[in-house]
C-alpha positions in Angstrom: 106.2 98.7 102.8 102.5 97.9 102.3 101.2 94.4 101.5 97.6 93.4 100.7 97.9 89.9 102.2 100.3 87.4 103.7 101.0 83.7 104.0 101.6 83.4 107.8 104.0 80.4 107.3 106.5 82.6 105.5 106.5 85.7 107.8 106.0 86.6 111.4 102.6 88.4 111.8 102.7 90.9 114.6 99.4 92.5 115.8 99.4 95.9 117.4 96.8 96.2 120.1 95.4 99.5 121.4 92.2 101.0 122.7 90.8 103.9 120.8 91.3 107.0 123.1 88.8 109.1 121.2 85.8 106.7 121.4 87.1 105.0 124.5 86.3 101.8 122.6 88.2 98.7 123.6 90.1 96.8 120.9 87.9 93.7 121.3 87.0 92.8 117.7 85.7 89.2 117.4 87.7 88.4 114.3 90.2 85.7 114.9 93.8 86.8 114.6 96.2 85.7 111.8 97.7 82.3 112.7 101.0 82.4 114.5 100.6 86.1 115.4 102.6 87.8 118.1 100.7 90.5 120.0 102.2 93.8 121.2 100.0 96.1 123.3 100.9 99.7 122.6 98.9 100.9 125.6 101.0 98.7 127.9 104.4 97.0 127.2 104.7 98.6 123.8 105.2 102.1 125.3 107.4 103.9 127.8 105.3 105.5 130.6 108.2 106.8 132.7 107.5 110.5 131.7 103.7 110.2 132.4 102.9 110.3 128.7 100.7 107.6 127.1 102.6 106.3 124.1 106.3 107.2 124.2 108.9 105.1 122.4 110.3 102.3 124.6 113.9 101.2 124.6 115.0 98.8 121.9 115.5 96.1 124.7 111.9 96.5 125.9 110.5 96.4 122.4 112.6 93.4 121.4 111.7 91.5 124.6 108.4 90.7 122.9 110.3 88.7 120.3 111.8 85.2 120.8 115.2 85.6 122.4 114.9 89.3 122.6 116.3 89.7 119.1 115.3 90.8 115.7 113.5 87.8 114.1 114.9 86.0 111.0 111.5 86.0 109.3 110.1 89.2 107.7 107.7 90.9 110.0 104.2 92.0 108.9 102.4 94.4 111.3 98.6 94.7 111.4 95.9 95.8 113.8 92.2 94.9 114.5 90.9 98.2 113.2 92.2 98.2 109.6 94.8 101.0 109.8 95.0 102.6 113.2 97.8 101.7 115.5 99.8 99.3 113.3 101.7 102.2 111.7 102.9 103.2 115.2 104.4 99.8 115.8 105.9 99.6 112.3 107.5 103.0 113.0 109.0 101.9 116.3 110.3 98.7 114.8 112.0 100.6 112.0 113.4 103.0 114.6 115.3 100.2 116.3 116.8 99.1 113.1 114.5 96.2 112.1 115.1 95.9 108.3 112.3 93.7 107.0 109.0 95.1 108.2 105.8 95.6 106.3 102.3 97.0 107.1 99.3 94.8 106.2 97.0 97.3 104.4 93.5 96.8 105.6 94.6 95.1 108.8 92.8 92.1 110.2 89.3 93.0 108.7 90.9 93.3 105.2 92.7 90.0 105.7 89.5 88.2 106.5 87.3 89.9 103.9 89.7 89.4 101.1 90.7 85.8 101.9 94.2 87.1 102.2 95.4 83.9 103.9 95.7 82.5 100.4 97.8 85.4 99.1 101.1 84.9 97.4 104.6 85.7 98.8 105.6 89.2 99.9 106.3 91.5 96.9 109.9 92.3 96.1 111.5 95.7 96.3 109.6 96.9 99.4 111.9 95.9 102.2 113.7 99.1 102.8 112.5 102.7 103.3 114.8 105.5 102.2 114.8 107.2 105.6 117.6 108.2 107.9 118.1 106.7 111.3 116.3 109.4 113.2 112.6 108.5 113.3 111.4 110.6 116.3 111.4 114.2 117.3 111.3 115.7 120.8 109.7 118.9 122.1 113.1 120.5 122.0 113.3 119.6 118.3 109.9 121.2 117.7 110.9 124.4 119.5 114.0 124.6 117.3 112.0 124.0 114.1 109.2 126.5 114.7 110.8 129.1 112.5 112.5 126.7 110.1 111.4 125.2 106.7 110.4 122.0 108.6 106.7 121.4 108.2 104.8 120.2 111.3 101.7 118.2 110.3 99.0 117.5 112.9 96.9 114.3 112.4 94.1 115.2 114.8 90.7 116.2 113.7 90.0 119.8 112.6 88.0 120.6 115.8 90.8 119.6 118.1 93.4 121.3 115.8 91.6 124.6 115.7 90.6 124.4 119.4 86.8 124.4 118.8 86.3 121.1 120.6 87.9 119.9 123.9 90.7 117.3 124.0 89.5 113.8 125.0 92.3 113.6 127.6 92.0 115.6 130.8 94.4 118.4 131.7 95.0 119.4 128.1 94.8 122.8 126.3 93.0 123.2 123.0 94.6 124.3 119.8 97.8 123.4 117.9 101.5 124.0 117.6 102.1 127.4 116.0 102.6 127.2 112.2 101.6 123.6 112.0 99.4 122.1 109.2 96.3 120.0 109.8 95.8 116.7 107.9 93.4 114.5 109.8 94.7 111.0 109.5 91.4 109.7 108.2 91.8 111.9 105.1 94.6 109.5 104.0 92.6 106.3 104.4 89.8 104.6 102.6 88.0 101.8 104.5 91.0 101.0 106.6 93.5 101.1 103.8 95.8 103.8 102.5 94.6 105.7 99.5 96.5 105.4 96.3 99.8 107.3 96.1 98.3 109.7 93.6 95.4 110.4 96.0 97.8 110.8 98.9 99.9 113.3 97.0 96.8 115.3 96.3 95.9 115.4 100.0 99.4 116.7 100.8 99.3 119.2 97.9 96.0 120.6 99.0 97.5 121.3 102.4 100.5 123.0 100.8 102.9 120.4 102.0 106.3 120.2 100.2 107.2 116.5 100.4 110.8 117.3 99.5 111.2 119.4 102.7 111.6 118.0 106.2 108.4 116.9 107.9 107.5 116.3 111.6 104.1 114.7 112.2 102.1 115.0 115.4 98.8 113.9 116.8 97.3 113.2 120.2 99.9 110.9 121.6 102.2 109.9 118.7 100.1 107.0 117.3 98.1 108.3 114.3 100.9 110.7 113.5 102.6 107.6 112.2 99.8 107.1 109.7 100.6 110.6 108.2 104.3 109.7 108.4 103.9 106.5 106.5 101.7 108.2 103.9 104.4 110.9 103.4 107.0 108.2 102.9 104.8 106.3 100.4 104.7 109.6 98.5 108.5 109.8 98.4 109.3 111.9 101.4 112.7 111.0 102.9 113.0 113.2 105.9 110.0 112.4 108.1 109.9 112.2 111.9 107.1 111.7 114.4 106.9 114.0 117.5 106.9 111.3 120.1 105.1 113.2 122.9 102.7 114.9 120.5 99.8 116.9 121.9 99.8 114.8 125.1 103.1 116.6 125.9 102.8 119.9 124.0 99.2 120.7 125.0 99.5 119.4 128.6 98.7 121.9 131.3 101.9 120.8 133.0 104.0 122.5 130.3 104.1 126.0 128.9 104.7 125.4 125.2 103.2 128.0 122.8 99.7 127.1 121.5 97.7 128.7 118.8 93.9 128.5 118.3 91.8 129.1 115.2 
């Protein structure tokens, strides 16, 4: 699922583009992209905006329209982003959700690829093609409501201040706080310099938050993007029932809705 480097002649590199909504920083790094890359902008054509939410899963037809012939490519796909590990997991998650079988994440992203001379790396490793995950990759607000009193664990990837409601949301028209009964694991706690921590370190993060990786998990965040980082980390640790709440706090915390919210 994770690779440290790629030979772009043997795979199709796909770059996930997205502005950082927290810093309002544009994704305009000066590093040159991996040769032969295909770009998918998650802020634009890589999301469905019909519900007025920023980063909802588009239809498979829309997502595949970015690829030649509107079909799943023959080459294995390696997804990366300009930040290191920020929005690439979201694109990886969406591609897996439409049934694309051979998809990896480039650990460290474009900065890691340049700093490690990864363009000279060997072929993709064996045994990492498939994830032991069912066909349901996303959860809705209705799913969350049904799971509030169930064994399903809801993990919020936002920072602690936003989770506990001590700092305002970066998007206008949003309540502060979190989904009742949810756990807080800020996505940055799972990363080290733009790469995922080791599996043993990831397990420790989940254990310290009292997460049972053998039980169902739904991840959430501001808009369904960094929730995918937590989802990927859980899968790396062996979790097999992981979903991302697609609308995330942009839906749940919106002043336009009346979902239950907890502070503190």
